[in-house]
N, C-alpha and C positions, 0 to 999 in steps of 0.2 A: 367705516371702511379701513381707516388707518389702524385702528385697534385690531381688527380682524387680521390684517396683513402682518402686524407685529407679532400677534399670537402664533402665526404660522412660520415665523422666522425670516420674513422678508425685511430687507434693510429699507427703512422709510425715513425721509426727511419731511418735515411739516412746516407750513406757514399759514397763519390765520390771523385775521384782525383781532380775534378774541384771544388775548394772552393766556387766559385761564385754560382754554382748550389746548394750546401749545404746551403748557406746563403739564397738563394731565397726560398728554401723549408722550412727552419727554420722560415722565415717570415710568411709562411702559416700555421705554427703550428707543423712542424716536429721536432723531437728531433735529433740533429746531433750526429753522431758517428765518432770519429776520425779515427777508424780503422774498418775493417770488423768484427773483433772479438767483439768490443764494440757495433757495430750496431746490431749484431746478438744475443748478450747475452740475453737469456730468451725469445727470439721471438718464436711465434708459427710457423711462416713461414718466411723464408728468400727468397726474390725475387732477383735473380741475373740477371742483365741486362748489359752485356758488349759485346765486339765485337767477341771474338773467344774462343776456348777451352783453350788456354794458359792463357788468362786473367781469365777465369772461375776457372781454377785450382788454380791460384794465390789467388783469392778472398777466395776460400774455404779452401785451404790447405797450402798457403804460410805463410810467417812470419806474425804473428798476423791475421791469417786466421780465417774465420767465423766458420768453422765446429767444431773446438776445443772448442768454447764457447757455442755451442748449446746443448740442453738437448736431451736425447733419446726420440723419439716420435715426435720431431719437424720435419718440412718438409722444403725442399729446392725446389723452382721453378727455373728451368733452362730455361731461356728465350732466350739466344743467338741462332743464327743459326750456329750450329756446326755439325760435322759428327756424324752419329748415333753411331758409335763405341765409340766415345768420350763420348757421353751421357751414354752409357752402362757402360763404365769404371768409370765415375764419380758417377753414381748411385750405383754401386757396392761398391765403396769406402765409400760413405755416409752410405749405409746400414750396412757396417761393424762397424760403429759407432752408430748404432741404429737410424740414421736419414733417413727419407723417401724422395725419390726423385720424383718430379713431372716434367716430360718432357713437357715443355710448350712454345715452340717458338711462336712468335707473328708476325702478319703482319698488317701494316697500317700506321706506322710513328707516329711522335709526336702528331699531332693534333688529330688523331683517338685514340691514347692512352689516351689523356687528356679527351676526351668526351666518352670514353668507347665503341667506335664503331669499334675498331680493332678486328682482329680475333685471337683467342687463340687455338692452336692445341695441345690438352692435351693427354698425354699417361701416365697413372699410374693405380695402383690397384683401383678397383671399390670403396672399402671402403674409400680409401684416397681421391678419387674424391668427394665422398659424404660428407666427413668430412670438406672439404674446398670449397664446392660449393658456399657458400655465398661470399667468397673472389673472386672466379673465376668470378661469376656473377657481382660483383662490378667492376672488372677490365674490363670486356668485355661483351657486349650484344651478341657476336658471339663466344660462347664457343663450341668447337667440341671435344667430348671425343673419341679419335681415337681408343684406345685400352688400355689394362692393361699393355702393355709391353713398358717400357721406351726405347726410341730410335725410336719408331714409330711416335712420334710427329716430331722429327727431319727429318725422312724420308718424311713425308707429307709436311713439310716446304720446303724441297729441291725440291720436285716435283713442288710445287707452284712457287718457285723462279726461277727454270729453265724455266718454261713457261713464267714468267715475263721477264726474260732475253731475251728469244727468241722473245717475242712480242716487247720489247723495241728495240732490235737490228734490227728487221724487220721494225719497224716504222721509225727509224733513216735512214735506207737504202732507204725506200720509199720516205721520204721527201727529202733526198739528191738527189735522182733520179728526183723528181719533180722539184727541183731547177735547175738541169742540163738541164731539158727540157724547162726551161723558164716559168714554171707555177707560179701563185700567191700562195705562201705557205699557208697563213691563209685560203684562199678560198678552196684550195685543202684539208686542214685538216677539214674544214667544211663538205665537201663531205664525207670524210672518216668516220667522226663521225656519219654520218647518213646512212652509207652503210656497206657492209660486211667486210670491212677492219678494223672496229673499235675495239680498245682495250683500257681499262681504262689507263693502264700505258703509252701506246703510245700517247693518247690524252694529258694526264697530262704533260708528259715530253716534247713532241714536241711543245705544246703551249709555254712553257718557252723557248725552244731552238730557235724557230723562232723569239722570242722577244729578243734574245741575253742574256737571264737571266740564268746564270750558277752558281748562288750562291748556295752552297751545302745544299740541304735538305737530300739527300741520296747520299753519295759519290760513285764514280765509283768503288772504292776498295771494297765496300760491295757486289755489285752484281758480281764483279770479283771473290771474295771469294766464294760466294754462288753458282754460276754456276760451278766453279771448284769442289766444294764439291759434287754438284749434279752429275756431270759426274763421279766422283770417286765412288759415291754410286751406280750409274748405273753399272759401271764396276764390282763392288763387287757383284752385283746381277746377273751378266752375261748378261746384256742388253746393246746393243749399238744402239743408234738412230742416224738419219741423221742430226739433227739440233743442239742438245745441245752442242756438242763439238765445233761447228762452232761459236755459240753465245758466248761461254766461251772465245774463242780466240779473239773475237772482244773486249770484256772487257779487256783482257790482253793487246791487242794492245793499247787501250786507256790509260791504266796505263803507258805502256812503252813510250807513246807519252807525258807524263807529265801531264795527265789529272786525275790522281788518286784522287786528293783532290777536284776536281770539282763535281758538281751535275752530276748524271748519264745521264742527258739530253745531256751531252757533247759528247755522241756517235754521235750525228748529226754533231757536230763540227769536229769530226774525219772523218766521212764518206763523208762529203761534199768536202773534199780535195782529195778523192780517184779518 
């Protein structure tokens, strides 16, 4: 996301616990900030891209946190996939400081973030959306203004990621079944991709899996977290479906089997042993 903005002429300051990432972005024209507070000082918008709610709270309100350095009227884009209740709590805490919250989880991964083809699911007040529309459009060609209520972006992302998890678990099961039946896996996937069983995440991950490529692009732990949060959000809404909890348990099994740091294509590796 930072590289995309820099390439379009935006002024960007960056802070990351990975010094290599900071140096790489500095070489592209970014100004490094040693702490979240230094990175956010005077910024119109702070974009937070971390893994979970605890990390988000630490970036904003921890020691040398960003929120204390921001001026009233500035905005924070919350991009991690976190629980809707956490988004609401963080937004309320920011609002108490005069800082406006943009609930903006994203979908697409690093390559689509770099070329601005990722999806942004935005929930914020209409005037705030309009105020920062140029930035949102620079970040993504697929911006969806979900509602004016922070938390609805998170809800939409969890619905999407639950379906992604279900599709991936299903694709891994189907390919493991095909292998057990003695079918040629690349040819079987060729058929699926042109037939009713096709899904983008299934094709993307299973192509890598049947090639034995488990180098992490998206760790198992991410969809494990996201499917768990999705099931919890469904429970909070009084909804129980037949598939989501099962898919979530498959990701939990993969982590317990030591595959948490592998690419989530490793679900095939797990299920082919079943």
